[in-house]
Each structure stands twice: as C-alpha cells, then as structure tokens.
KOLSE-982537 format. One record per residue (C-alpha): residue in one letter; x, y, z. Coordinates in steps of 0.5 Angstrom, whole numbers, plus 2048, in hexadecimal, padded with zeros to 3 digits. Layout:
AXYZ/...
END
This chain:
M8629068D0/E85E9028D5/R8638FD8D9/P8628F68D7/F85E8F28DC/P85E8F68E3/T85C8EF8E7/V85F8E88E6/A85E8E18E8/V8638DD8EA/V8628D48EA/G8678D18EE/L86C8D48F2/G8718D08F3/T8798D38F1/M8778D68EA/G8708D88EB/A8728DB8F3/G8778DF8EE/I8738E28E8/A86D8E48EE/V8738E98F1/A8758EB8EA/V86F8ED8E9/A86D8F08EF/R8738F58EF/S8708F78E8/G86A8FA8EC/R8658F58EA/R8608F18EF/V8628EA8F0/I85E8E48F1/G8628DE8F3/I85E8D78F3/E8608D08F5/A85E8C98F6/D85C8C98FE/E85C8CE903/A8618CB906/S8658CC900/A8638D48FF/A8668D4906/R86D8D2904/A86C8D68FE/L86A8DB901/A8708DB906/R8758D9900/I8738E18FD/E8748E4904/E87C8E0906/A87E8E28FD/T87D8E98FD/A87F8E9905/H8868E6902/A8848EC8FD/V8858F1901/E88C8EE905/R88F8EF8FE/E88C8F68FC/R8888F58F7/F8828F98F9/S8808FD900/A87C8F9906/E8788FF904/D8778FC8FD/R8768F5900/A8708F6903/A86D8FA8FD/L86E8F38F9/L86B8EF8FF/G8658F38FF/L8648F28F7/I8648EA8F8/S85F8E68FB/V8608DF8FC/G85A8D98FC/H8588D28FA/D8528D38F6/L8528D38ED/E84C8D88EE/A8508DE8F1/A8538DE8E8/A84D8E08E6/G84F8E88E9/A8558E78E4/D8578EB8DE/L85C8E58DD/V85D8DF8E0/V8648DB8E0/E8648D48E2/E86A8D08E5/V8698C98E7/P86C8C38E6/E86F8C28DF/Q8688BD8DE/L8648BD8D7/E85E8BB8DA/L85F8BF8E1/K8618C68DD/R85B8C48D8/Q8558C38DE/I8578CA8E1/F8578CD8DA/A8508CA8D9/E84D8CD8E0/L8518D38DF/D84E8D48D9/R8478D28DC/I8498D88E2/C84C8DE8DF/P8498E38DA/A84A8E28D3/E84E8E88D2/T8548E48D7/V8598E28D5/L85B8DB8D7/A8648DA8D7/T8678D38D8/G86F8D38DB/T8708CC8D7/T8778CB8D5/A8768C68D1/L86E8C48D0/S86A8C58CA/V8668CC8CB/T8628CB8C6/R85F8C48CA/I85E8C88CF/A85A8CE8CC/A8558C98C8/A8538C78D0/T84F8CE8D0/A84A8D28CC/R84F8D88CA/P8568D48C7/E8578DC8C4/R8588DE8CB/V85D8D98CD/L8658D98CC/G86B8D68CF/L86F8DB8D5/H8758D88D6/F8798DC8DC/F8808DA8DE/N8838D88E5/P8858DC8EA/V87E8E18E7/H8818E68E9/S8888E68E6/M8868E38E0/R8848E88DB/L8828E38D5/V87B8E18D4/E8788DC8CF/V8718DF8CB/V86F8D98C7/R8698D98C4/T8658D48C1/V8618D48BA/L85C8D68BD/T85E8DD8C2/S85C8E28C0/P8628E88BE/Q85F8ED8C3/A8608E88C8/A8678E78C7/E8698EE8C6/D8648F08CE/V8698EA8D1/A8708EC8CE/A86E8F48D0/L86C8F08D7/A8738ED8D7/R8778F48D5/E8738F88DB/L8768F28DF/D87E8F58DD/K87D8ED8D9/E8808EC8D1/P87A8E88CE/V87B8E58C8/A8778E28C4/A8768DA8C3/G8718D58BF/D86F8CF8C2/R8748C98C2/A8768C58C7/G87C8C88CA/F87A8D08C7/I8818D38C6/V8858D38CB/N8848CB8CE/G8838C98C7/L88B8CB8C5/L88E8C98CC/F88A8C38CD/A88C8C08C8/Y8948C28C9/L8938BF8D0/N8918B98CE/Q8988B88C8/A89C8BA8CF/A8988B48D3/A89A8AF8CC/M8A08B28CC/F8A18B08D3/E89E8A98D3/S8A28A68CD/R8A88A88D2/Y8AB8AC8CC/A8AD8B28D0/T8AC8B38DA/R8A78B78DD/E8AC8BD8DE/D8AF8BD8D8/I8A88BD8D3/D8A78C38D9/A8AD8C78D9/A8AD8C68D1/M8A78CA8D0/R8A88CF8D6/L8AF8D18D4/G8AF8CF8CC/C8A88D38CC/G8A78D88D2/L8A18D48D4/P89F8D58DB/M89F8CE8DD/G8A18C78DA/P89C8C38D7/L89B8BD8DB/A89B8C28E1/L8958C68DF/L8918C08DE/D8938BF8E5/L8908C68E7/I88B8C58E3/G8888BE8E5/I8898B78E1/D8838B78E1/T8808BD8DF/A8868BC8D9/R8838B58D7/T87B8B88D8/V87D8BE8D3/L8818B98CD/E87B8B58CE/A8778BA8CB/M87B8BD8C6/Y87D8B58C3/E8758B38C3/Q8748BB8BF/S87B8BA8BA/K87C8B38BA/D8838B58BA/R8888B08BC/L88B8B58C0/H8868B78C4/A8858B08C7/P8888B08CE/A88E8AD8CF/P88E8A68D3/I8928A98D8/L88C8AD8D9/G8888A88DA/Q88C8A48DE/L88E8AA8E3/A8868AB8E4/S8848A58E5/A88A8A48EA/G8878AA8EF/L88E8AE8EC/L88B8B58EA/G8918B98EB/R8918BE8F1/K88B8BE8F3/S88B8B68F5/G8938B88F7/R8958B38F0/G8958B48EA/F89B8B48E5/Y89F8B78EA/T89E8B48F2/Y89D8BB8F7/E89E8BC8FE/A8968BB900/P8908BB8FB/G88E8C38FA/S8968C48FA/S89A8C78F4/K8A18C48F7/V8A48BF8F4/V8A78B98F9/A8AE8BA8F8/G8B18B28F6/A8AA8B18F2/A8AC8B48EC/G8AF8B18E6/A8B58AC8E6/G8B98B28E4/R8C18B08E1/A8C38AE8E7/G8C88A78E6/R8C98AA8DF/V8D18A98DC/A8D58AD8DC/G8D68B28D6/R8DC8B38D2/E8E18B98D4/V8E08C08CF/R8E58C48CF/S8E38C88C8/I8DE8C88C4/G8DC8CA8BC/V8D78CD8BA/C8D48CC8B3/G8D08D28B0/S8D18D98B0/G8C98DB8B0/T8C58DE8B6/M8C58D78BA/A8CC8D58B8/T8CF8DD8BB/G8CA8DB8C1/I8CC8D48C3/V8D38D88C3/E8D18DC8C7/V8CF8D88CC/L8D48D48CC/A8D98D98CC/K8D68DC8D2/A8D68D58D6/G8DE8D58D5/Y8DF8D08CF/P8E58D28C9/V8DF8D28C4/L8E18D18BC/L8DD8D58B8/A8DD8D28B1/A8DA8D58AA/R8DA8D38A4/S8DF8D98A2/Q8E38DD8A7/E8DF8E38A5/K8D98E08A7/A8DD8DE8AE/D8DF8E48AF/R8D88E78AE/A8D58E38B2/K8DA8E58B9/A8D88EC8B7/Q8D18EA8B8/L8D48E78BE/A8D78ED8C2/K8D08F18C0/S8CD8ED8C3/L8D18ED8C9/E8D28F48C9/R8C98F48CA/S8CA8F18D0/V8CF8F58D2/A8CB8F98D2/K8C68F78D5/G8CA8F58DB/R8C98ED8DA/L8D08ED8D9/T8D68F18DB/A8DC8F28D6/E8E08EE8D9/Q8DC8E88D7/R8DB8EB8D0/D8E28EB8CF/A8E38E48D2/A8DD8E18CD/L8E18E58C6/A8E88E38C8/L8E58DB8C9/T8E28DC8C2/T8E68DA8BC/P8E38DB8B5/T8E58D68AF/G8E38D68A8/Q8E68CE8A8/Y8E28C88AC/A8E88C58AB/D8EB8C98B1/L8E58C58B5/A8EB8BF8B6/G8EC8C08BD/V8E58C18C1/D8E18BD8C5/L8DA8C08C2/V8D88C38BC/V8D18C58BC/E8CE8C68B5/A8C98CD8B4/V8C98CC8AC/A8C38CD8A8/E8BC8C98A9/D8BE8C48A3/L8BF8BC8A5/E8C48BC89E/V8C88C38A1/K8C88BF8A8/R8CA8B78A5/Q8D08BB8A1/L8D38BF8A7/F8D28B98AC/A8D68B58A7/T8DB8BA8A6/L8DC8BB8AE/D8DC8B28AE/K8E48B38AA/I8E68B98AE/C8E38B88B5/K8E88B48B9/P8E58AD8BC/G8E18AE8C2/A8DF8B68C1/V8D78B68C2/L8D38BA8BB/A8CC8BD8BD/T8C78C08B8/T8C38C68B9/T8BC8C48B6/S8B68C58B8/S8B28C08B3/L8B78BB8B0/P8B98B48B1/V8BF8B48B6/I8C18AD8B3/S8C18AF8AC/C8C78B48AE/A8CA8AE8B2/T8C98A98AC/A8CE8AE8A8/T8D48AD8AD/S8D88A68AF/R8D58A88B6/P8CF8A88B7/Q8CF8A78BE/D8D38AE8BF/V8CD8B18BC/I8C88B58BF/G8C28BA8BF/M8C38C18C2/H8BD8C58C1/F8BF8CC8C4/F8B98D28C4/N8BA8D88C1/P8BD8DE8C3/A8C18D88C6/P8C58DD8CC/A8BE8DE8CE/M8BA8D88CE/K8BC8D38D3/L8BA8CD8D0/V8BD8C88CC/E8BA8C28C9/V8BF8BC8CA/V8BE8B78C4/S8C08B08C5/T8BF8AB8BE/V8BF8A38C0/L8C68A28BE/T8C88A98C3/S8CD8A68C7/E8CB8A88CF/D8D18AB8D1/V8D18B08CB/T8C98B28CE/S8CD8B38D4/T8D28B88D1/V8CC8BC8CE/L8C98BC8D5/E8CF8BE8D9/L8D08C38D4/C8CA8C78D4/G8CA8C88DB/K8D18CB8DC/A8CE8CF8D5/R8C88D18DA/K8C38CE8D6/H8BD8C98D8/P8BE8C38D4/V8B78BE8D3/E8B98B78D0/C8B58B48CB/G8B68B08C4/D8B78B08BE/R8B08B18BB/A8AC8B78B6/G8AB8BD8BB/F8AF8BB8C1/I8AB8BC8C8/V8AA8C48C5/N8A78C58BE/A8A48BF8BF/L89F8C28C5/L8A08C98C1/F89E8C78BA/P8988C48BB/Y8958C98BF/L8978CE8BA/N8948CA8B5/D88D8CA8B8/A88D8D18B9/V88D8D28B2/R8888CD8B1/M8838D18B6/L8848D78B1/Q8848D38AB/E87D8D08AE/H87A8D88AF/Y8798D68B6/A87E8DB8B9/T8828E28B6/V8898E18B7/D8898E88BD/D8838E48C1/I8888DD8C0/D88E8E18C2/T88B8E48C8/A8878DF8CB/M88E8DA8CB/K8928E08CF/L88D8E28D3/G88A8DB8D4/C8908D88D6/G8968DE8D7/Y8998DB8D0/P89F8E18CE/M89C8E18C7/G8968DE8C4/P8968D88BE/F8968DE8B9/E89B8E28BB/L8A08DD8BD/L89E8DA8B6/D8A08E08B2/V8A68E28B6/V8A88DA8B5/G8A78DB8AE/L8A18D78AA/D8A68D38A6/V8AA8D18AB/S8A38CE8AF/L8A18CB8A9/T8A78C88A8/I8A78C68AF/E8A08C38AF/Q8A18C08A8/V8A88BC8AC/L8A38BA8B2/H89D8B78AD/Q8A18B28A9/E8A58B08AF/F89F8AE8B3/R89A8AE8AE/E8948B18B2/P88F8B38AE/G88E8B88B3/L8958BC8B2/A8948BD8AB/A8968C48A9/A88F8C88A9/P88F8CB8A1/L88E8D28A4/L8958D18A6/E8988CE8A0/H8948D489B/L8968D98A0/V89D8D789F/A89C8D5897/A8998DC896/G8A18DF89A/C89D8E18A0/L8A38DF8A4/G8A28E38AB/R8A68E98AD/K8AC8E78A9/S8A78E88A3/G8A48EE8A6/R89C8EA8A5/G89A8E48A8/F8958E38AD/R8948EA8AE/D8978F08AA/H89D8F28AD/A89F8F78A7/R89A8FC8A9/R89B8FC8B1/
END
C-alpha cells in the first residue's frame, strides 16, 4: 500500500506545530513549515533546531538522524507553499475566524485532492470546513502536547468528512507511532470533553470552600491514581485556555456543568493564568516555573486544637474493608478489637488478615517480626460489648443506612463518654449516622479507599455537629497510620466520588450517543491524560450497580440535571451486567 501523504505542510509552528513537524519528518516525509512572517519563521526554525538538539542529547535519536530530519523540513512565511503538500495541518491560535480565513486561502491554493486538517482543541471543525469548497476533505487532527511523548491523536470527522480521508490520516498517525482514536465533531472531542467538565467541577468545589486546593488535588491523585490534581492541572493548562474550552462546550451543550466556574473568569480577568503568569490557583516562583512558593499554600491545619488521646481502637465489620483497616491500624502499633456479629466471623476475618500480612512478608514489604506484632495487637470478638473501653471505633459494615444507624445506636450505649465514633461510608450522610446517637459531636466520617493497606488516602468528613477536637483526633490518627488525610464537609460524594462519578457518567453518555466506542474512549483518557484506567475499565472494576447508586445519590443531593445517571448505565444494571463481578459490563469479561 502506498504511504499516505508523502509531503505535509504545517501552518503555525508554535510548540505544537513544531512538534508535529518534527514527528512527521522523523517518518521520512517532507515537511513544509509555514509561519506568519519572516521573523516568526526564523524563530520557528530555531525552535525546531533547539528541540532536535535536545533530543540528540537525550539520545532519542542520533546526530545523523537529526541532520537527515532537518534536511526534510523547510520553513517559510508564504502560505502559497502549501500548494505542494498532500496534507496541510493547521496549528494557529484558537480563533474561529482566523482559522476560517486560513482554510479559505488553503482551499484556493491547494489541489482538490489535498486533505486539510485543523488542530483545534475546542472549535467546530464543521464551521471551519464550511469556509472551503471541499468539506469532505477537511477534518480535525488533534495531537497532544508534548508531541514527541504523547501517543494519542484524535481524528475528528464532521458529517461531511470522507471516510477515506479520515482513514488515511489515521494511517499516517500510526506511521508516526501514534494511537489514533475516532471522534465526532463536538466541543472538546473525547479527551477535553470529559476532562474539562471534571476540572470545572473541581474549580467550583474549591470556589465553594468545600475543601482546600491542596486537599482536592491530593484526593484525586491518591484516591484515583491520577498524575496531577485538577487545580494544579488547570494551572498547567492555563486558566484562560480552560475557560475558552468550557465556553465552547457550554455554547454547544447548554449543560450548566460546562458553564465555566465563576472563579475561572475572575482569575483570568486578574491575569492569574496559572504557571505561565506565575500565579493561578497556586503561586509559583516565577512565570513558567513549576515550583510552588513555600508558604503560599493554603492555610493548612496550623493552629488546630489538639485531638483526644487514642490508645486502643475498635473496628466493626468482617469484610475486606474492615480487615484492611485493622491491618493499617495494627501495623501502626494500635491494639485493635476486630468486632463482628459472631465469633466465627471475627476469627475468619483475623485469618484473612494473617494471609494479607503473610503476602506482605513474601513481597518484602513487611518483616516476620512486624507481621507477628500486628497479629498480636489484633483481638477478634463476636461481642460489640467488648468495645466499651476503646477510645475510637471505626465501623465498616454494609453500606446500608438503617444497618449503620442501628449499629451507631448500639455503640452509643456501649462506648465510654468521649470515644470517637467513625463511619467509613462512601455515599451515605454522616449526619444520619450521628443523629442515631446521643453524642453527634463525637461522630465523624473516615472514608478509607480499597484496598486500605495500599491506598494512602482517607477522606475525613466532619458534619455540622462534629467537635473540632474529634476532627483533630482523626487527622492525627491518619498521620500515625501513615495515611494522607483530606478534610471535607458532609455532602454526597465527599471529594473523590463527587468529582469522579460525574466524569464516568459523562463517558457513558458519550457512548450512549454513539459518539465514540468503549475502546476509543478508554484509550483516549489513558493516553491523553495519563489516567491508570479508562472510564469503562474503571466502571467494570467498581461495579455498575455501585456506580449507579453513587450517581443517584449525587443527583438526589444536588438536583443538577447533568448529574442524572445515564440511561445506558441504568439499563445495563437492570440487565444484570454489573462489570467484572458478573462477567459482563461494558466489556464481556467471561470471554477473556
């Protein structure tokens, strides 16, 4: 098969355009670089020469390869040079009228068979294509920055784009060692369409003072394994850029969740654009620096009242989460009572704990002495009455409000005055557990993540009645147990689930609307954002029924139409397709 597009023109040689030019030249193709004027062309060529010199220093390719590559790239300032290209890739500033003017000129200059591609991240490809007489040969080609290391490319078709043109461009992307995914023409495409809605909700969460910027960012990094927290990522992307993308998304969707959070407009108006200006959600040492200024972080926890003394702890439950929490606390040196509904269940839970500790010894994470010490500190009991003398109780029973309320009422009668009572609920109101007792000031949420021994995050959830020293007690306990606590108020989803599950729901809606496939959406989010799992992989692991419940809780609390569970998710749950645990969810796991 003949190689597609032996000559490629790149219009606009900023960071992205220069990166594309180098990537195309590395495949052995001729590249025609075009800038606005002679001075810009000279700067662009210098940028390419510098970038390729650094690549040689880092041993990404040899000096000989660099010389050959540079020999394939010409840079000028005359758009007429695009006449010699088989494919033109436009990478000029994100302004619709500017792009339309360039495409009208390219349509006049280039032969009828030339494919014209726009690198827009949020503008309508269809409206850009309408400036030409060849809309069937116009498409979006969205690379990610930095081009040399980001493997994802979104190939965006309009309703008029020729399937052959799209396939030829996808074939080119594969020859550049990229992973192309097919997307339709709507604001944000796949990656930005899912990413920016999530970033916007994080900005709104911070603006409402629900949690600090540090806690929001830490929660999403540690709770979801994301490479960056959302507010730090907004600073990296640029507050102005984020606002532009969100405005385009809102204009098209009219979804209030896409309307830029007011704080984004305020920061942009004040010139606080993130790293590039030296200040955004965080303050940096200098414009362009990635180093946050020490002391310019949030207020933190300085000046907090001292917590209560904790010498012994009780854990209620016998499942995976309960035994995981027992392991965390026993390894931290606390005597732990593992309380279950029967002695048999408690003994079985301790046996599971012993197996987990033994695996840690086998993997070199724990010594035999540490294993034995943790087991010696753990006492199984089938009697809740044995919890009478502990200083803190963590319940990890079924995620059922009535079950939890009954347990808290029982603990209220058993536990000594001043004992802290903590719930590990991930979706129920902590205050509902607290009001089942006569001491709501002693009740707090302590949301561990599964598996508790491995996951460092704990969401510490204070109600409107929780005493300040109770919050301090749990924060201090997390520190001693080598966990990272984040503080938030008692509302649906806390931090992580309130940001994670709307993103997952948006992905389901995207699939439901036949906008993109399961595989392309998962690939896009893993390669485009560095996420450890795509949304559908994660949904199948979490369980579609669990996910649906959390979506319903969020929608019920916030009454936001955009948070209503996607009908496709409801239908799959009704059909018994619950993910990995049932053998089928968004993928068929029984065949694997």
